[in-house]
Every structure is written in C-alpha cells, then in structure tokens.
Backbone bond lengths (Angstrom), bond angles and torsions (degrees), N, CA, C in turn:
res aa  C-N    CA-C-N  psi(-1)  N-CA   C-N-CA  omega(-1)  CA-C   N-CA-C  phi
1 M - - - 1.456 - - 1.530 109.36 -
2 A 1.334 117.06 143.12 1.462 121.91 -177.77 1.522 110.46 -67.20
3 N 1.316 114.43 146.37 1.455 120.27 175.65 1.521 108.04 -70.07
4 T 1.313 117.66 117.73 1.459 121.91 -175.20 1.524 112.11 -61.91
5 A 1.327 117.61 -37.28 1.465 120.33 179.99 1.525 110.19 -64.29
6 L 1.329 117.14 -43.10 1.462 120.02 178.82 1.520 110.86 -66.18
7 L 1.304 115.99 -42.66 1.452 120.23 178.34 1.524 109.92 -60.98
8 S 1.297 116.65 -44.30 1.454 121.30 179.87 1.523 111.12 -61.47
9 D 1.333 117.91 -45.73 1.471 122.03 178.23 1.523 110.38 -60.76
10 D 1.315 116.92 -42.21 1.455 121.23 179.66 1.520 110.71 -64.01
11 L 1.311 117.44 -43.90 1.459 120.94 179.45 1.525 111.27 -64.96
12 I 1.317 116.60 -40.73 1.470 120.37 177.24 1.524 109.51 -61.09
13 Q 1.322 117.20 -44.54 1.467 121.71 178.91 1.529 110.86 -60.30
14 R 1.308 117.26 -42.27 1.465 121.70 -177.35 1.520 113.70 -71.45
15 F 1.328 117.36 -34.67 1.454 120.55 -170.41 1.526 114.15 -113.67
16 T 1.317 116.52 22.55 1.455 122.10 175.87 1.524 108.17 -108.56
17 Y 1.308 116.71 140.53 1.465 120.98 176.15 1.519 108.71 -67.83
18 H 1.317 115.85 134.25 1.461 122.34 178.91 1.529 107.87 -119.03
19 P 1.336 117.26 94.38 1.466 118.72 -179.59 1.527 109.99 -64.88
20 P 1.324 117.42 148.26 1.461 120.15 -179.68 1.526 111.49 -60.31
21 V 1.305 114.75 140.45 1.462 121.05 174.01 1.522 107.85 -115.07
22 A 1.314 116.60 173.13 1.463 122.48 -174.84 1.532 112.08 -47.23
23 G 1.309 115.11 127.82 1.462 121.06 175.33 1.512 115.04 90.82
24 Q 1.314 118.28 -20.80 1.463 119.69 -176.67 1.525 112.25 -71.25
25 T 1.313 117.66 -38.63 1.462 120.44 -178.62 1.520 111.19 -58.61
26 V 1.312 117.03 -38.88 1.466 121.47 177.94 1.527 110.12 -62.36
27 L 1.316 117.14 -40.95 1.466 121.08 178.88 1.524 111.20 -66.03
28 Y 1.337 117.04 -43.17 1.465 120.68 178.00 1.526 110.53 -59.15
29 E 1.327 116.41 -46.62 1.460 120.89 -178.85 1.527 111.29 -64.19
30 A 1.324 117.65 -39.91 1.463 121.29 179.32 1.527 110.71 -63.50
31 L 1.325 116.29 -45.27 1.465 119.75 178.74 1.525 111.70 -62.68
32 R 1.329 116.40 -43.62 1.469 119.51 179.16 1.521 111.26 -63.70
33 G 1.324 116.74 -38.64 1.465 120.48 178.36 1.523 112.12 -63.67
34 M 1.325 115.80 -44.98 1.475 119.73 178.06 1.523 110.77 -64.38
35 A 1.323 116.49 -40.64 1.464 120.38 179.65 1.529 110.85 -65.32
36 L 1.319 117.13 -39.07 1.462 120.52 178.49 1.527 110.44 -62.70
37 E 1.333 116.54 -42.76 1.466 119.89 177.24 1.527 110.84 -61.23
38 F 1.313 116.64 -45.04 1.462 120.38 -179.83 1.529 110.57 -66.31
39 A 1.323 117.43 -41.38 1.464 120.95 178.46 1.526 110.17 -61.27
40 S 1.314 117.14 -42.31 1.461 121.04 177.17 1.524 110.82 -61.36
41 S 1.326 117.21 -39.30 1.465 121.55 177.54 1.526 111.06 -64.91
42 I 1.327 116.22 -41.18 1.468 120.21 177.86 1.526 109.97 -60.76
43 V 1.331 116.84 -47.26 1.459 121.03 -178.98 1.533 110.60 -63.34
44 A 1.325 116.93 -39.97 1.465 120.58 -179.34 1.525 112.16 -69.03
45 A 1.327 116.99 -32.16 1.469 120.99 -173.18 1.520 114.40 -94.73
46 T 1.324 117.09 -9.63 1.467 119.56 -175.29 1.523 110.80 -128.31
47 P 1.330 115.75 149.79 1.466 117.75 177.02 1.529 110.45 -75.58
48 P 1.341 116.75 151.15 1.462 119.04 175.21 1.531 109.31 -55.63
49 S 1.317 115.37 125.52 1.462 119.57 -175.08 1.517 109.25 -169.18
50 R 1.303 114.06 171.36 1.465 119.93 174.83 1.524 109.98 -59.65
51 E 1.337 116.13 -40.90 1.461 120.68 -178.74 1.531 111.12 -63.82
52 Q 1.322 116.34 -39.86 1.463 119.72 176.81 1.525 110.15 -62.36
53 S 1.320 115.81 -45.28 1.470 120.14 178.92 1.522 111.72 -60.92
54 L 1.325 115.99 -41.66 1.467 119.53 178.78 1.527 111.31 -65.33
55 A 1.332 116.91 -38.28 1.471 120.08 177.97 1.529 110.52 -62.91
56 I 1.323 116.82 -43.12 1.466 120.74 178.14 1.527 110.54 -65.00
57 T 1.325 116.61 -42.43 1.465 120.43 178.56 1.527 111.15 -62.90
58 A 1.328 116.97 -41.52 1.475 120.42 178.78 1.525 110.63 -63.71
59 L 1.323 117.03 -38.35 1.464 120.48 177.38 1.523 110.51 -66.02
60 E 1.327 116.05 -42.11 1.468 120.60 176.77 1.532 110.45 -59.64
61 E 1.318 116.04 -42.33 1.461 120.56 177.98 1.527 111.24 -64.53
62 A 1.317 117.32 -40.29 1.468 120.84 178.65 1.528 110.74 -61.58
63 V 1.324 117.13 -41.71 1.461 120.68 178.01 1.529 110.19 -64.82
64 F 1.312 116.07 -41.22 1.462 120.05 177.31 1.533 110.90 -56.37
65 W 1.332 116.30 -50.16 1.466 119.73 -177.49 1.526 111.70 -68.75
66 A 1.309 117.65 -34.68 1.473 119.97 175.99 1.531 109.84 -64.31
67 N 1.330 116.50 -43.15 1.465 119.86 176.86 1.521 111.33 -62.76
68 A 1.331 116.85 -39.53 1.463 120.04 177.89 1.534 110.64 -63.28
69 A 1.320 116.62 -39.09 1.469 119.43 177.67 1.530 110.97 -61.59
70 I 1.326 116.25 -42.02 1.467 119.97 178.42 1.524 109.78 -64.49
71 A 1.321 117.03 -47.72 1.466 121.01 -175.95 1.526 111.60 -65.27
72 R 1.321 116.56 -41.87 1.462 119.64 -172.70 1.520 114.03 -85.66
73 R 1.311 118.00 -25.37 1.472 120.11 -170.33 1.524 114.34 -116.00
74 S 1.326 117.80 -6.58 1.472 119.30 -177.76 1.505 111.30 -91.83
C-alpha cells in the first residue's frame, strides 16, 4: 500500500499554485518561443489534417508539462 504521507505531499505539489519566481518567466518564454518555431515548421511541412492537429496538440502538451516541471521543481 502507498505511503499516505508521500501520496499527500505529491498531491499537494501537483495541485498547488506555484507563482513564478526569479528566472522562471524567462524559461517559460524561451520554451514557448521554441515551441512556436517548431509548430510553424510542422504547419509548413505538413498538409492540414487530423495528424497535423494532433502534432500541434502534442507539442502544446509537451510545453505544458515542461512548464509544470519548471514551476513544481525549480
């Protein structure tokens, strides 16, 4: 059985607002900029399609999780 204290700490970490601290905003902006460039490349290289939409959505999700890593672990 999972350790309730560890589970509780993990849940608190996941579901607590983490306001940006020094240096994080720059990282968020850099990641979004790189993702925008890659998204533009995907759109330029692929025909409009479900697959293109899924690729863009997956990239959006990757940026979300990268931002969460910065917010939760920095």
